[in-house]
N, C-alpha and C positions, 0 to 999 in steps of 0.2 A: 280787453273786453270784459265788462262787469258780469259777474255770475248772477243769474236770475234766482229768485226764491225757490222755484220748482227744481232747478238744477242743484241747489244747495241741499234741499230735502232728499233728493235722490242720492247725492254723495254721502250724506250722513247715514242714510238707511243702508247703503252698501257697506259702510264702515262698521255698522252695528251688528250685522248678521253674524260675523264670526263670534262675537261676544255672546250673542243669544244662543247660538248652537253650542258654544263652549260651556255656557252656563247649564244648558240642558244635560250635556254629557257629564259635567262635573256632578250634577245632581244624581244622575243615574249611577255614576261610579260610587258616590257616597252611599246611596241606597244599597248598591251591590256590596260595597265594602262592609257596611254595617251588617248586612245579612250574612256575609261570609264570616264575619267575626262571631255573629250569633251561632252559626253552624259549628264553627271551630270550638266555641265555648260549650255548646251543647254536646259535641262529640266527646270532649273531655269528661263531661258530666256523665254521659252514657257509659263510657268505658269504665269509669269509676264505679258505677252502679253494677255493671256486669262482672267486674273483676272479682273472682272468688278463687284465690290460689289454694293449692293443695299443700299438705304437710311437706311434701318433697321439695316444694319450691323454695323452702328456706335453706336448702342444702347448697353451700357455696360451689361445690363441684358441678351441680346441675346448672347453676348460673353461668359457669365458665363453659360448659358444654353448649348451652344455647347461644352464648356469645360467639363461639367458634362456628356454629352452624350458620348463623346470620352473616358473620363476617366473610365466610368462605362460600356463601350461597349454596349450602349443602341441602340435600333433600330432607324433608321432615314429614312427620305423620301427625294427623289430627283425628281424634275420636269424636264423632258427633253422636249425641244421645238425645233421642226424642222421648220425653217423659210425660206421662199423664199423671198429674198430681192432684189428688182430691183431699178434702178435709178429713183428717183422721187416718189418712193412708199415705205412706211415704211415696208410694207409686213404684212403677217398674219401667225400665227402659225398653219400651216396645220397639223402638227404632235404634239400631246401632250400626253406624257406618264408619268404617276406618278409611280415611283419605290419606293417600301418600302423594306429596307434591314435589316434583322435580323441576326446579327452575332452569336447569341446564338444558333440558329437552322440551321445556314449555309443555309439560304434560302432567296428567294426574291419574292415579288409580283410585277407584272407589270400590270398596269391598263391603257389601251388605251382609251383616252377620245375623242369621236367623235367630230369633229370640229364644227358641226352644233348644238351641245347640247345647249338647251335653258336655260340660267341661268341669274342670276342677276350679272351685272358687276358693282361693287361699284362705285357710282357717275354717272352712265350712265343708269341704269335700265336694263330691260330684253333684251337680245340679244344673238347671237351666241357666244359661249365661245371663239372661235378663234379671235373674234373682240376685245377682251381685249388687245391683243398685239398691234393691230393697233391704239388703243386709248391711251394706257398708257405703252406700252413696256413690258418688263419682270416684272417690279414691279407690274403692274396691273394684269398681267396674274397669278402671284403667289397669289395675294390677292383673285382673283376670284376663283381659284381652292381651296384655303383654305376655303373660305366661302361656296362654293357649296358642298364640301365633308366633311367639319367639321374635317379636319385633318391638322396638321402642315406640311408645306413644309420647310425643313431645308436648302436645297440648290437647285440651279437650274443649268442647262446646256443648253445653246442655240447653236444650230448647223445650220450654213448656209448649205442648202441642196447641193450646189455645193461642199462644203467641205466634205459632207457625201460621195459623189461620189468618190472624190479623196482618201478619207480614205479607202474605200473598195478596191480600186485599189491597194493602197500601201500595203494592207494585202494579196494581191494575190487573192482577191475575196472571196466570201462566198458560202457555200453550204446549201441549204434549201430543204425541201420536199413540193412540190406544189400539192394541191389537186383539182385545177381547171385550166383547159387549157384555155388560153386566149392570145390575142395579144394586146400589148400596145406600143405606140410610135414606131411602125414598128418592134417590137421584139415579137416573138412567144414564149410563155412559156408553154411547155408540162407538163403533170402531172408526178409525181414521183420526184426523187431526181435530182435537177438541180444546176449547178454552175453558179454564177452570178458575172460579173465584176461590176465596179462602175456604169456605165451608165445603165446596165441591172437592177441592184439592185434598182436604183432610179425609173425606169419605173415600176418595179415589185411592189414597195410599193405605187405608186401613183394611180394605177388602182382601180376604184370602180364602174364605170358605167356598166361594163360588169359582175359585180359580183351580183348574186341574193341577197346577204346579204348586198350589198352597203358598207357603211362606216365600218360596223362590220367586213366584210371580209378584207377590206383594213387595218383595225387596226390589224387584226391577222397577216397579211403579214408583217406589220411594226415590230411587236413584234418578229416574227420569224427571220427577217433579223438582227435586233439589237441584239438578243440573240446569233445568229451565229457569229456576228462581235465581241461581247464581249468575246466569247469563243476563237475565233481565235486570238484576241489581247492578251488574257491572256497566250496563249501557243505559242505566236509568237516567232520564232527562227531566223528570218532574221535580225541579228544585224546591218548589213550594211544599212538596210532600216529605222532604228530607227530615224536617223536624219531627213529623208524625212517625216516620220510620224509626228514628232514633229513640223516641219515647217507647215504642213497641219493643225494641231491642232491650232497652234498659229495664223494662218490666218483666221480660220473659226469657232472657238469656243469661246464662252464667258461663264464665270461661276463665282460665288462668292466663290468658293473653293480656298483657298490659298495653299501655298506649304505645310504647316503643316497639313492642313485638308486632302490634297491628300495623304500624307504619312500615316496618320491615316487610311484612307480608304483602302489603299493598304495593310497595315499591318493587320487590323482587320476585313475588310469587303469583301475582294476579294473572299473568299470562298463562299459567298452567291450566287454566280452565279451557284453553283453546283446543286441547286434545285430551278427552276424558275416556279412559278405558275402564270398563266394568268387569269386575271379578265376581265369580260365584263359588260357593262352597258346595261340594258334592257329598251327599250323605243319604241316610234313609231313616224313616220313622220306626220307632221301636217303643213298646210299652214296657216299662220297668216299674214294678210295684204299683200297678194300676195308673201310672202317670206316663203320658206320651212325651217322648224326647226325640230330638233330631240327632242321630248318632253319626259322627264324622270320624272316619278312620284316621289314625295317627299319620298315615302316609299323606292324607289330604291336607292336614295341618302343615306338614313339612313342605308340601308342594307350594302352598300359599306363601309360607314364610320365605322360601327360596326365591319365588317370583317377585315378592315385594322388595326383598333385599337387593336382588339384581336390578330391579327398576330404580332403586334409590342410587345405585352406583353409576347408572348410565350418564354419559356426557354428550 
């Protein structure tokens, strides 16, 4: 029986649809692949811009130590510095957070260090811990923290606070639970769950004068915002914003982490954000030579050192 013209058209149309759909899928894959290549290339560029090694990084023994840590998936410590840098002023590290990451227990400890903590700054004597940055930059800040708490700092991350604001905005803001109503920089923060954009987040973590706990309350807010930002970044789905985020990072962040280190962190340490434990330093305010300091007993430094070292050994 001869095939009619209409039947022929239907048969050809049925044969063509897989090619049409296949072509569309191929186009999408090519676009996606091209964007993935762009992101990969942009990531390398960003890491290169951020990478700012310390003098100690040239030491072969340190390189072997880091290789051993990553190969055996050992715990490691990262010092985060939030710095306000202005023209003609080197700035001070108003935010100092020591993070200890244990990939064996999928957990992390975050220790906020009050900026007025009275410690020995190597080569300069006793002073506020945040003055270490003004006197010797990141290198001296790392040495000061290591000496004060008797634990190693394996890597550092320095964030310009203007970049912190931009980073929060690029993530679409962060949500935290606030337990103290207050007003800072013209913004009112009620109690309960609140959503913060970048400018609000910066004001939120800077307030301390209206907090009965002073620096300790401020430190807790810093930890809460950083934890929320880490969680948001880890689950971030706005792929079209990734390029923007990488630009912000490249312009405002410095670290001694190189590309290989970052890949290792992403592969083996990302899950540590699942369980975050907050640590606090107990001390008291004291005026010495007309200057206010946060005095921490040596026994408190020893307690923190012991707890962090024990945390790093847990399996």
